[in-house]
C-alpha positions as CSV (number, residue, x, y, z in Angstrom):
1,M,114.1,96.5,108.2
2,S,115.0,93.1,106.8
3,D,118.5,91.9,106.3
4,P,119.6,92.4,102.7
5,R,121.4,89.1,102.7
6,S,118.3,87.2,103.8
7,L,116.2,89.1,101.2
8,R,118.6,88.0,98.5
9,T,118.5,84.4,99.7
10,R,114.7,84.4,99.8
11,R,114.5,86.1,96.4
12,T,116.8,83.5,94.8
13,H,115.1,80.5,96.4
14,N,111.5,81.5,95.9
15,L,111.9,82.7,92.3
16,L,113.5,79.4,91.4
17,L,110.7,77.6,93.1
18,I,107.9,79.4,91.3
19,Q,109.7,79.0,88.0
20,K,109.7,75.2,88.6
21,I,106.0,75.3,89.4
22,L,105.1,77.4,86.3
23,T,107.2,75.3,84.0
24,L,105.4,72.1,85.0
25,R,107.9,70.1,86.9
26,P,105.8,67.1,88.0
27,E,108.2,66.2,90.8
28,T,107.9,69.8,92.1
29,S,104.1,70.2,92.1
30,P,101.9,67.5,90.6
31,F,98.7,69.1,91.9
32,T,98.4,72.9,91.7
33,L,95.2,74.6,93.0
34,I,94.2,78.2,92.0
35,L,91.6,79.9,94.2
36,D,90.3,82.8,92.3
37,T,87.5,85.3,93.0
38,V,85.3,87.7,91.1
39,E,87.8,90.5,91.8
40,Q,90.6,88.6,90.1
41,G,90.2,85.5,88.0
42,A,92.7,82.8,87.3
43,G,93.0,83.6,83.5
44,V,96.4,85.3,83.7
45,L,97.9,82.4,85.6
46,V,96.3,79.8,83.4
47,R,97.7,81.5,80.3
48,E,101.1,81.5,81.9
49,F,100.9,77.7,82.5
50,V,99.7,77.1,79.0
51,R,102.5,79.3,77.5
52,N,105.1,77.3,79.4
53,A,103.5,74.0,78.4
54,L,103.5,75.0,74.7
55,A,107.2,75.9,75.0
56,S,108.0,72.4,76.3
57,K,105.7,70.6,73.8
58,T,103.4,69.4,76.5
59,N,100.0,67.8,75.8
60,I,97.4,70.2,77.2
61,I,93.9,68.8,78.1
62,Y,91.3,71.4,79.1
63,V,88.2,70.1,81.0
64,S,85.3,72.4,81.6
65,D,81.5,72.5,81.7
66,N,81.0,76.3,81.2
67,T,83.6,77.2,78.5
68,V,83.0,77.4,74.8
69,R,86.5,78.4,73.7
70,P,89.5,76.9,75.6
71,P,92.8,78.7,75.8
72,T,94.9,79.0,72.6
73,G,97.2,76.0,72.2
74,T,94.9,73.4,73.9
75,T,95.5,70.0,72.5
76,T,92.2,68.4,73.7
77,F,89.1,70.0,74.9
78,I,86.6,67.9,77.0
79,N,83.1,69.2,77.7
80,A,82.2,67.9,81.1
81,R,78.5,69.0,81.0
82,R,76.1,66.3,82.1
83,K,78.7,63.6,82.3
84,T,79.1,61.1,85.1
85,P,82.4,61.1,87.0
86,E,83.4,57.7,85.5
87,T,82.6,58.7,81.9
88,L,84.7,61.9,82.4
89,R,87.6,60.0,83.9
90,Q,87.7,57.5,81.0
91,E,87.8,60.4,78.5
92,I,90.6,62.1,80.4
93,I,92.7,58.9,80.6
94,S,92.1,58.3,76.9
95,A,93.4,61.8,76.1
96,C,96.5,61.4,78.3
97,S,97.5,58.1,76.8
98,G,100.6,58.2,74.5
99,A,101.8,61.6,75.7
100,K,105.2,62.0,77.3
101,K,104.1,65.0,79.4
102,T,100.5,66.2,80.1
103,L,99.0,69.3,81.6
104,L,95.5,68.5,82.8
105,I,93.4,71.7,83.5
106,L,90.1,71.4,85.3
107,S,88.4,74.9,85.1
108,P,86.4,74.7,87.2
109,L,85.7,71.3,88.8
110,P,82.5,70.0,87.3
111,P,79.4,70.1,89.5
112,S,79.1,66.3,89.3
113,L,82.4,66.1,91.1
114,L,82.1,69.1,93.4
115,H,78.6,69.3,94.6
116,P,77.6,66.8,97.3
117,Q,74.7,64.6,96.7
118,H,74.7,65.4,92.9
119,P,72.3,63.2,90.9
120,L,75.2,62.0,88.6
121,Q,77.4,61.0,91.5
122,P,77.5,57.3,92.4
123,P,76.8,56.4,96.0
124,S,80.4,55.5,96.8
125,F,82.0,58.6,95.1
126,N,85.0,60.0,96.9
127,L,86.6,63.2,95.6
128,P,90.2,62.6,96.9
129,T,90.3,59.1,95.4
130,Y,88.9,60.4,92.1
131,L,91.5,63.1,91.8
132,L,94.4,60.8,92.7
133,S,93.3,58.4,90.0
134,L,93.9,61.2,87.4
135,L,97.5,61.8,88.5
136,H,100.4,60.0,86.9
137,P,104.2,60.6,87.0
138,T,104.0,62.4,83.7
139,T,100.8,64.4,84.4
140,S,100.5,67.8,86.1
141,L,97.0,68.7,87.4
142,L,95.9,72.3,87.5
143,L,92.6,72.9,89.1
144,I,90.7,76.2,89.3
145,H,88.2,76.8,92.1
146,H,85.9,79.8,92.2
147,T,85.7,80.7,95.9
148,D,82.9,83.3,95.4
149,I,80.4,80.6,94.2
150,P,78.9,78.9,97.2
151,L,78.2,75.2,97.2
152,P,74.6,74.2,97.5
153,P,73.8,72.7,100.9
154,P,73.3,68.9,101.0
155,P,69.6,67.9,101.0
156,P,68.1,66.7,104.2
157,P,68.5,63.0,105.0
158,S,64.7,62.4,104.4
159,Q,65.1,63.6,100.7
160,S,68.5,62.0,99.9
161,S,69.0,58.5,98.6
162,Q,72.7,58.6,99.7
163,P,74.0,58.4,103.2
164,S,75.2,61.8,104.5
165,N,77.7,62.7,107.1
166,T,77.2,66.0,108.9
167,Y,80.9,66.2,110.0
168,A,82.3,65.3,106.6
169,P,84.8,68.0,105.3
170,T,83.7,70.2,102.4
171,P,85.1,69.7,98.9
172,L,87.2,72.9,99.3
173,T,88.8,71.4,102.4
174,H,89.7,68.3,100.4
175,L,91.2,70.4,97.6
176,T,93.4,72.5,99.9
177,Y,94.5,69.4,101.8
178,L,95.5,67.5,98.7
179,A,97.1,70.3,96.7
180,T,100.9,70.6,96.6
181,T,100.8,74.3,95.6
182,I,98.0,76.8,96.3
183,L,97.9,80.0,94.2
184,T,95.6,82.9,95.1
185,P,95.5,85.8,92.6
186,H,94.8,89.4,93.6
187,S,94.2,92.6,91.6
188,L,97.3,94.8,91.5
189,P,95.4,98.1,92.0
190,Q,93.5,96.7,95.0
191,S,96.6,95.2,96.5
192,L,98.3,98.6,96.2
193,A,95.4,100.3,97.8
194,A,95.5,97.9,100.8
195,Y,99.3,98.4,101.0
196,R,98.9,102.2,101.2
197,A,96.3,101.8,103.9
198,S,98.6,99.6,105.9
199,Q,101.4,102.1,105.6
200,L,99.1,104.7,107.2
201,S,97.8,102.3,109.9
202,L,94.3,102.5,108.4
203,P,91.9,99.6,107.9
204,P,92.2,98.0,104.5
205,P,89.6,99.0,101.9
206,R,87.0,96.5,100.8
207,F,86.0,95.8,97.2
208,G,83.2,94.0,95.4
209,L,81.2,91.6,97.4
210,A,83.2,92.4,100.5
211,E,81.6,95.9,100.5
212,E,78.2,94.3,101.1
213,K,76.4,96.8,99.0
214,A,73.4,95.9,96.9
215,G,74.3,95.6,93.2
216,I,78.1,95.6,93.5
217,L,79.8,92.5,92.3
218,C,83.2,93.8,91.3
219,G,85.2,96.7,92.8
220,L,87.3,99.3,91.0
221,G,90.5,97.9,89.6
222,A,89.1,94.3,89.3
223,N,90.4,91.8,86.7
224,K,93.1,94.0,85.2
225,G,95.7,91.3,85.3
226,G,96.1,91.2,81.5
227,M,96.9,95.0,81.4
228,E,98.8,95.7,84.6
229,G,99.9,92.3,85.8
230,V,98.6,90.2,88.7
231,V,99.6,89.8,92.3
232,F,99.3,86.2,93.6
233,E,100.1,84.4,96.8
234,M,101.9,81.1,96.8
235,V,101.8,78.3,99.4
236,Y,104.0,75.4,98.5
237,R,104.1,72.2,100.6
238,R,107.3,70.3,100.7
239,K,107.4,66.5,101.2
240,S,108.5,67.1,104.8
241,G,105.2,69.0,105.4
242,R,106.9,72.4,105.8
243,A,105.1,75.1,103.9
244,V,106.8,77.9,101.9
245,G,104.8,81.1,101.4
246,E,105.5,84.0,99.2
247,V,103.8,86.8,97.3
248,F,104.7,87.4,93.7
249,F,104.0,89.8,90.9
250,L,103.4,88.5,87.4
251,G,103.9,91.1,84.8
252,P,101.4,91.9,82.0
253,S,101.5,89.7,78.9
254,A,100.3,92.6,76.7
255,P,101.0,96.4,76.7
256,S,98.8,98.1,79.3
257,N,96.2,100.7,78.1
258,P,96.8,104.1,79.8
259,A,93.1,104.9,79.4
260,N,92.2,102.2,82.0
261,T,94.1,103.8,84.9
262,A,91.4,105.8,86.6
263,F,91.5,103.7,89.8
264,T,95.2,104.5,90.6
265,S,96.4,108.0,91.2
266,S,98.2,109.5,88.2
267,G,98.2,106.1,86.5
268,S,101.0,105.0,88.7
269,S,100.1,101.3,88.4
270,A,100.1,101.4,84.6
271,A,103.3,103.5,84.6
272,A,105.1,100.9,86.7
273,S,103.8,98.1,84.5
274,S,105.2,99.8,81.4
275,T,108.6,100.1,83.1
276,L,108.5,96.4,83.9
277,R,107.9,95.4,80.3
278,G,111.1,94.1,78.8
279,T,112.5,93.1,82.2
280,E,111.9,90.0,84.3
281,K,108.2,89.0,84.1
282,I,107.9,87.6,87.6
283,M,109.3,89.0,90.8
284,L,108.7,89.2,94.5
285,L,106.1,91.8,95.4
286,D,108.6,93.4,97.7
287,D,110.7,94.2,94.6
288,H,107.8,95.9,92.7
289,P,108.6,99.6,92.2
290,L,105.3,100.8,93.7
291,F,105.6,98.6,96.8
292,A,109.4,99.2,97.2
293,A,108.8,103.0,97.1
294,G,106.2,102.9,99.9
295,G,103.1,102.7,97.7
296,E,103.5,105.8,95.5
297,E,106.0,107.9,93.7
298,G,106.6,110.4,96.6
299,G,107.5,107.7,99.1
300,G,105.7,106.5,102.2
301,V,103.8,108.5,104.8
302,E,105.6,111.8,104.2
303,G,104.0,112.1,100.8
304,V,100.4,112.0,102.2
305,R,98.5,115.2,102.4
306,A,97.0,116.4,105.7
307,E,93.5,116.6,104.2
308,D,93.6,112.9,103.2
309,L,93.7,111.9,106.9
310,G,91.5,114.6,108.2
311,A,94.3,116.2,110.1
312,T,94.5,119.9,111.0
313,F,98.3,120.1,110.5
314,D,100.7,119.3,107.8
315,L,102.5,115.9,108.0
316,G,104.9,116.5,105.2
317,L,108.3,118.1,105.1
318,T,109.9,120.5,102.7
319,E,113.2,119.7,101.0
320,K,115.0,122.1,103.2
321,Q,113.5,120.6,106.4
322,R,114.3,117.1,105.2
323,R,118.0,118.0,104.6
324,A,118.2,119.7,108.0
325,R,116.7,116.6,109.7
326,E,119.2,114.3,108.0
327,G,122.1,116.5,109.1
328,V,121.3,116.2,112.8
329,V,123.9,114.1,114.7
330,L,122.4,112.5,117.7
331,P,124.6,111.9,120.8
332,Y,124.7,108.1,120.5
333,F,126.1,108.2,117.0
334,D,129.4,109.6,118.4
335,A,129.7,106.7,120.9
336,Q,129.2,104.1,118.2
337,R,131.4,105.6,115.5
338,K,134.6,103.9,114.6
339,G,138.0,105.6,114.3
340,R,137.7,108.1,117.1
341,G,141.4,107.9,118.0
342,E,144.1,109.9,116.3
343,G,145.2,107.0,114.2
344,G,141.7,106.1,113.3
345,D,142.0,102.5,114.7
346,E,140.0,103.0,118.0
347,E,136.6,101.4,118.1
348,G,133.5,103.1,119.4
349,E,132.6,102.5,123.0
350,G,129.3,100.7,122.5
351,G,126.3,102.4,124.0
352,R,128.2,104.5,126.6
353,I,126.7,108.0,126.8
354,L,129.2,110.8,126.2
355,Y,128.3,113.9,128.2
356,E,130.4,117.0,128.6
357,M,130.1,118.9,131.9
358,G,128.7,122.3,131.7
359,R,129.4,125.4,133.9
360,E,126.1,125.0,135.8
361,D,126.6,121.2,136.5
362,D,127.3,120.2,140.0
363,F,130.1,117.5,140.1
364,D,129.6,114.9,142.8
365,E,132.3,112.2,143.0
366,E,130.3,109.7,145.0
367,E,127.3,109.9,142.6
368,D,129.6,109.7,139.6
369,E,131.2,106.5,141.0
370,I,127.7,104.9,141.3
């Protein structure tokens, strides 16, 4: 069990850090990378960034090649389809000019920048140099990368007009190396199912593409961030190189629909989201009601039925048995208890075992001295 004082310190420090990141402090995180999947997209986190940008009157530039309608509140929308990297860079710089503070969203990175050996890429194109040219002291870069979409392999050297390097790092390696903050969203119901399995020492369940079943792209409980909130991992890199990691829960931005709770037992996920509405919107995952209570309303392992684990005996306890178990005083408790003297000032005697001789015990002075 963790120390309550260390938990309070971690909670205060990491909540303040994530608030600085979400409220677009350029000195805190000039480059934020979101690695989303088919199971949980980055939409909830992007809307939170946009909401905070609107509150601070920040210029919002949204760049995409597969989006028709940008998020509400976007100042400038740039369509990156079939544009060379230099043309796209000039449009972004032109849109950033004159603004005191800018949020630049690349969702996702256009193929002309991401795919190696793309026809629109110049021979001397370098992704890290290109991204660094978009950053300014007043600009915060938010980049979304879809990890479930594989990159096409580079063409063989005989068919490529550009020199290729077999040992060159992939674009994803470049992005994770350059990013100040990396956010990875997860579905709340799926995270809860994995947590329950870990409480029972069972292998974590697999969802969607990880199930490796034909025809399944998304698992149960996928992309419910707008209704039930989203779980996301944060990795923040300080200037010293030290990384700070934490798992947060971002509450729902709209009331959850009770009809969409078939995945979780008794709608516990939606019930917890409704109780969080009106309180703090972001918290540590350890403070979430469902995770703090052991994964479900009834607690941890004691609330599990025997048939759920395939056992032939009951693992639970009745209320009478639980009270009887809590009332048992073990021998070492008496040795560690304070106030054993008549005045109540005597300390306990550490871990010394207190044993009272019985009638059938054979007292041996020599052995007792040893």
